[in-house]
TIKOL-125176 format. One line per 3 residues: for each residue x, y, z of N, C-alpha, C. Coordinates in pm, whole numbers, plus 50000, padded with zeros to 5 digits. Last residue first. Example, Ala and Ser with C-alpha at 12.3 -4.5 7.8 and 13.67 -1.06 7.14 Angstrom:
BEGIN
51285:49775:50708:51367:49894:50714:51290:50003:50787 | 51319:49431:50780:51230:49550:50780:51320:49670:50780;
END
This chain:
BEGIN
20388:96862:26401:20296:96906:26297:20173:96971:26356 | 20725:96889:26499:20584:96882:26541:20496:96934:26428 | 21023:96712:26484:20935:96806:26412:20792:96784:26460;
21344:96680:26617:21203:96647:26634:21117:96755:26569 | 21653:96548:26553:21567:96663:26525:21423:96617:26533 | 21798:96334:26808:21787:96396:26677:21700:96518:26673;
21766:96017:26947:21844:96141:26948:21827:96204:26811 | 21603:95784:27150:21601:95859:27024:21682:95987:27044 | 21612:95461:27288:21656:95600:27297:21652:95662:27158;
21414:95208:27458:21490:95264:27347:21527:95408:27373 | 21286:94896:27581:21336:95032:27602:21414:95078:27481 | 21011:94700:27442:21135:94725:27514:21168:94872:27526;
20874:94485:27196:20855:94558:27321:20990:94580:27387 | 20840:94352:26962:20947:94451:26969:20931:94541:27090 | 20751:94050:26854:20741:94132:26975:20862:94224:26982;
20562:93912:26606:20690:93977:26631:20672:94070:26750 | 20408:93619:26486:20406:93733:26579:20548:93781:26603 | 20204:93467:26248:20341:93497:26287:20335:93620:26376;
19923:93247:26319:19983:93373:26273:20130:93377:26313 | 19609:93093:26357:19751:93077:26332:19805:93208:26275 | 19324:92997:26554:19405:93101:26490:19551:93057:26471;
19097:92736:26464:19198:92786:26556:19287:92889:26485 | 18917:92609:26299:18885:92744:26343:18984:92802:26443 | 18990:92371:26190:18908:92364:26313:18873:92503:26367;
19157:92447:25989:19026:92391:25951:18933:92381:26071 | 19296:92758:26114:19305:92617:26073:19166:92570:26033 | 19328:93093:25986:19266:92994:26074:19293:92854:26021;
19554:93378:25996:19468:93282:25928:19405:93190:26032 | 19788:93626:25935:19678:93583:26023:19582:93496:25944 | 20041:93727:25853:19990:93599:25804:19881:93543:25895;
20145:93895:26155:20140:93882:26009:20085:93744:25976 | 20150:94131:26431:20117:94002:26371:20120:94012:26218 | 20332:94276:26705:20274:94284:26572:20253:94145:26514;
20359:94459:26992:20344:94323:26943:20269:94330:26811 | 20505:94686:27169:20477:94670:27026:20477:94522:26989 | 20550:94931:27396:20490:94799:27383:20448:94784:27237;
20835:95113:27492:20728:95094:27394:20681:94950:27395 | 20983:95363:27673:20945:95222:27679:20827:95207:27585 | 21250:95598:27606:21111:95554:27607:21102:95404:27634;
21424:95904:27600:21426:95762:27638:21282:95719:27653 | 21552:96148:27385:21434:96094:27451:21457:95946:27480 | 21698:96459:27303:21716:96317:27332:21594:96270:27411;
21690:96713:27041:21692:96659:27176:21718:96511:27183 | 21568:97004:26893:21670:96901:26888:21681:96846:27030 | 21263:97107:26733:21355:97105:26845:21458:96996:26822;
20997:97296:26582:21111:97205:26575:21199:97217:26700 | 20806:97493:26555:20762:97354:26551:20879:97255:26544 | 20943:97737:26595:20805:97723:26644:20762:97577:26651;
21281:97628:26673:21183:97713:26607:21046:97687:26664 | 21429:97493:26864:21497:97562:26754:21406:97662:26687 | 21455:97400:27200:21366:97450:27095:21447:97529:26992;
21593:97113:27312:21622:97255:27297:21542:97304:27178 | 21488:96858:27545:21506:96914:27411:21536:97063:27419 | 21468:96542:27701:21505:96683:27710:21528:96734:27568;
21220:96297:27807:21337:96346:27737:21362:96493:27761 | 21031:96001:27822:21078:96122:27889:21204:96167:27816 | 20742:95790:27759:20873:95848:27729:20903:95971:27811;
20560:95504:27675:20587:95604:27779:20726:95659:27750 | 20320:95367:27441:20455:95404:27485:20454:95506:27596 | 20163:95103:27254:20159:95218:27343:20301:95248:27390;
19999:94953:26967:20111:94977:27057:20087:95097:27146 | 19865:94705:26743:19846:94815:26837:19969:94830:26926 | 20020:94608:26429:19950:94585:26555:19949:94709:26642;
20177:94422:26161:20114:94542:26217:20042:94506:26346 | 20399:94316:25901:20349:94302:26037:20281:94431:26079 | 20452:94162:25608:20400:94288:25659:20338:94261:25796;
20721:94011:25431:20612:94002:25528:20580:94141:25581 | 20865:93841:25168:20824:93974:25215:20707:93957:25311 | 21134:93632:25088:21004:93644:25153:20982:93788:25197;
21306:93431:24862:21291:93566:24915:21148:93581:24966 | 21521:93149:24840:21387:93205:24855:21392:93346:24913 | 21756:92998:24818:21726:93100:24717:21589:93162:24727;
21844:92827:25012:21750:92772:24914:21704:92876:24810 | 22047:92994:25122:22065:92849:25113:21973:92791:25007 | 21968:93255:25144:22063:93223:25038:22089:93073:25025;
21676:93404:25190:21744:93284:25237:21836:93238:25125 | 21588:93726:25267:21643:93644:25160:21717:93527:25224 | 21309:93926:25360:21411:93828:25396:21457:93752:25273;
21171:94217:25464:21211:94149:25341:21328:94058:25374 | 20911:94364:25633:21025:94275:25649:21052:94201:25519 | 20769:94641:25779:20789:94574:25651:20917:94492:25662;
20543:94721:26034:20678:94676:26003:20678:94602:25870 | 20371:94947:26239:20375:94882:26108:20520:94845:26079 | 20158:95022:26511:20293:94992:26464:20285:94914:26333;
19952:95277:26629:19959:95156:26548:20102:95141:26497 | 19899:95408:26967:19902:95412:26821:19913:95277:26757 | 19960:95634:27236:19889:95518:27184:19897:95523:27032;
20172:95768:27496:20129:95758:27357:20054:95628:27330 | 20285:96012:27711:20211:95886:27708:20150:95879:27569 | 20583:96188:27811:20478:96156:27714:20414:96021:27742;
20756:96474:27925:20708:96340:27958:20591:96312:27864 | 21045:96686:27892:20911:96644:27851:20883:96501:27897 | 21215:96983:27952:21205:96842:27990:21062:96800:27961;
21401:97220:27758:21277:97173:27818:21288:97024:27851 | 21620:97505:27749:21599:97359:27742:21470:97318:27812 | 21439:97813:27698:21561:97734:27698:21533:97586:27688;
21125:97841:27870:21235:97900:27794:21359:97811:27803 | 20959:97682:28023:20909:97741:27899:21021:97794:27812 | 20955:97389:28215:21033:97505:28169:20978:97554:28035;
20821:97083:28124:20872:97162:28235:20969:97264:28178 | 20533:96940:27992:20658:97008:27962:20697:97095:28080 | 20359:96645:27914:20387:96749:28013:20523:96810:27981;
20105:96496:27733:20242:96544:27730:20258:96655:27832 | 19906:96239:27621:19934:96328:27734:20079:96368:27728 | 19895:96115:27375:19772:96143:27448:19793:96248:27556;
20037:96110:27066:20062:96149:27204:19930:96188:27269 | 20023:95832:26859:19964:95961:26890:19986:95992:27038 | 20247:95672:26656:20196:95679:26792:20146:95821:26819;
20340:95477:26425:20256:95596:26428:20190:95596:26565 | 20635:95346:26318:20544:95353:26431:20470:95485:26425 | 20783:95133:26102:20716:95263:26106:20618:95258:26222;
21071:94967:26014:20968:94981:26117:20913:95122:26114 | 21209:94747:25797:21169:94887:25807:21054:94894:25906 | 21470:94526:25735:21354:94556:25818:21331:94706:25822;
21606:94267:25573:21588:94412:25559:21459:94445:25632 | 21832:94005:25617:21707:94067:25658:21711:94216:25631 | 21969:93711:25484:21974:93856:25488:21837:93910:25525;
22142:93424:25575:22011:93483:25555:22023:93634:25574;
END
């Protein structure tokens, strides 16, 4: 079975603290937002291909260090904890009971790279 997964998280930073103004900076963040995941699966046993769209509310806590490159860009590393439970195929049974597929991507992570602020 082949899986192609694309995760897009749109998390708005509610609270951000920055230590040091010049040179390397240390940052702490609290974020709320919406998680979106596109999942394309191919089952080679029976030849079926399935596309599923998951989405749901999420929040995150993060801390990291960065080096400012320009007015709106920096390069750095960030460690975070993100809560991300997403649902797809939300429906009801004949008795009115909810049925859905749920994907839980809650956990710790690390980001390294170029950060752009808009």
